[in-house]
SERO-4910 file (N, C-alpha, C, O; in steps of 0.05 Angstrom, whole numbers):
BEGIN
 pado doro    nc1    nc2    nc3   cac1   cac2   cac3    cc1    cc2    cc3    oc1    oc2    oc3
  Met    A   1795   2392   2124   1775   2372   2115   1785   2362   2088   1796   2378   2071
  Cys    A   1782   2336   2083   1789   2325   2057   1771   2302   2049   1757   2291   2066
  Ser    A   1771   2296   2024   1755   2274   2014   1774   2250   2009   1796   2254   1997
  Leu    A   1767   2227   2018   1783   2203   2015   1768   2181   2000   1751   2168   2012
  Pro    A   1774   2178   1974   1760   2157   1959   1772   2129   1966   1797   2126   1964
  Val    A   1755   2110   1974   1764   2083   1979   1744   2065   1965   1721   2062   1973
  Gly    A   1753   2052   1944   1735   2036   1927   1713   2053   1916   1719   2074   1903
  Glu    A   1689   2045   1919   1665   2060   1909   1656   2082   1928   1640   2099   1921
  Gln    A   1666   2082   1953   1658   2100   1974   1677   2124   1976   1701   2121   1972
  Val    A   1666   2148   1982   1683   2171   1987   1677   2180   2015   1654   2186   2023
  Tyr    A   1698   2182   2032   1696   2190   2060   1705   2219   2063   1724   2227   2050
  Thr    A   1691   2234   2079   1699   2261   2086   1713   2260   2113   1701   2252   2133
  Ile    A   1738   2268   2113   1754   2267   2137   1758   2295   2148   1767   2313   2133
  Arg    A   1751   2299   2173   1755   2325   2187   1775   2321   2209   1773   2304   2226
  Ser    A   1796   2338   2208   1817   2336   2228   1811   2354   2252   1798   2374   2249
  Ser    A   1820   2345   2275   1818   2362   2299   1842   2380   2301   1843   2397   2319
  Leu    A   1861   2378   2282   1885   2395   2282   1880   2418   2263   1866   2416   2243
  Ser    A   1892   2441   2269   1891   2464   2252   1917   2479   2254   1932   2476   2273
  Ser    A   1922   2496   2234   1946   2513   2236   1941   2539   2220   1924   2540   2203
  Asn    A   1957   2559   2227   1955   2584   2213   1984   2594   2208   1997   2601   2227
  Pro    A   1993   2593   2183   1978   2588   2159   1970   2558   2156   1982   2541   2169
  Pro    A   1951   2552   2139   1943   2524   2135   1966   2507   2126   1984   2516   2111
  Ala    A   1966   2482   2134   1987   2463   2126   1985   2455   2097   2006   2448   2085
  Tyr    A   1962   2457   2085   1958   2448   2057   1942   2469   2042   1926   2484   2053
  Glu    A   1946   2469   2016   1931   2486   1998   1905   2471   1989   1905   2447   1989
  Val    A   1884   2486   1982   1860   2474   1971   1868   2458   1946   1881   2469   1928
  Gly    A   1859   2433   1945   1865   2416   1922   1891   2401   1923   1896   2383   1907
  Glu    A   1907   2407   1943   1933   2392   1947   1928   2363   1955   1910   2358   1971
  Lys    A   1943   2345   1943   1940   2317   1950   1956   2312   1976   1979   2321   1979
  Val    A   1944   2296   1994   1956   2291   2020   1955   2260   2024   1934   2248   2021
  Glu    A   1978   2248   2031   1978   2220   2036   1964   2214   2063   1972   2226   2083
  Met    A   1945   2196   2063   1930   2189   2087   1935   2160   2094   1939   2143   2077
  Leu    A   1935   2154   2120   1938   2127   2130   1912   2120   2145   1901   2137   2159
  Tyr    A   1903   2095   2142   1878   2087   2155   1877   2057   2158   1889   2043   2141
  Pro    A   1864   2046   2178   1860   2017   2180   1842   2008   2156   1823   2022   2149
  Ala    A   1849   1985   2145   1834   1975   2121   1804   1973   2126   1788   1977   2108
  Asp    A   1796   1967   2151   1768   1964   2157   1754   1989   2168   1730   1989   2174
  Lys    A   1769   2011   2171   1758   2036   2182   1770   2061   2168   1784   2076   2181
  Pro    A   1765   2064   2142   1776   2088   2129   1767   2114   2141   1781   2134   2137
  Glu    A   1745   2115   2155   1736   2139   2168   1755   2148   2190   1753   2171   2199
  Asp    A   1774   2131   2199   1793   2138   2219   1820   2148   2207   1840   2147   2221
  Ala    A   1820   2156   2182   1844   2164   2168   1857   2188   2181   1844   2206   2192
  Val    A   1884   2188   2181   1900   2211   2190   1921   2217   2169   1929   2199   2155
  Pro    A   1930   2242   2168   1951   2249   2149   1977   2235   2157   1983   2232   2180
  Asn    A   1992   2227   2137   2018   2214   2142   2039   2235   2147   2057   2240   2131
  Thr    A   2037   2248   2171   2055   2268   2180   2062   2263   2209   2048   2247   2222
  Phe    A   2083   2275   2219   2089   2272   2248   2065   2279   2265   2057   2263   2282
  Trp    A   2053   2303   2261   2031   2311   2277   2006   2293   2274   1992   2288   2293
  Gly    A   2001   2285   2249   1978   2267   2244   1981   2241   2259   1961   2230   2269
  Leu    A   2005   2231   2261   2010   2205   2274   2015   2206   2304   2007   2188   2319
  Tyr    A   2028   2227   2314   2038   2227   2341   2028   2249   2359   2037   2252   2382
  Ile    A   2009   2266   2349   1999   2288   2366   1989   2279   2393   1993   2293   2413
  Trp    A   1976   2256   2394   1965   2247   2420   1986   2237   2439   1981   2235   2463
  Leu    A   2010   2231   2429   2032   2224   2447   2044   2250   2459   2053   2250   2482
  Val    A   2044   2271   2443   2056   2296   2452   2036   2311   2471   2044   2322   2491
  Phe    A   2011   2311   2463   1990   2325   2478   1967   2306   2484   1947   2306   2469
  Pro    A   1969   2289   2505   1948   2269   2511   1921   2283   2516   1920   2305   2527
  Ala    A   1900   2270   2508   1873   2281   2512   1866   2281   2541   1844   2290   2548
***
């Protein structure tokens, strides 16, 4: 879960991906990508964040 500030709004992003050990430390900055009109659809700028659905279709 992360907080994504966009302008005056702060979005809480929850990922459906998880790992053990965690991919990130608490407080670590993570680059996120999102459509300009839908920041709530943000995903981490990583291979798994971008392509997981191509590897494991829903």
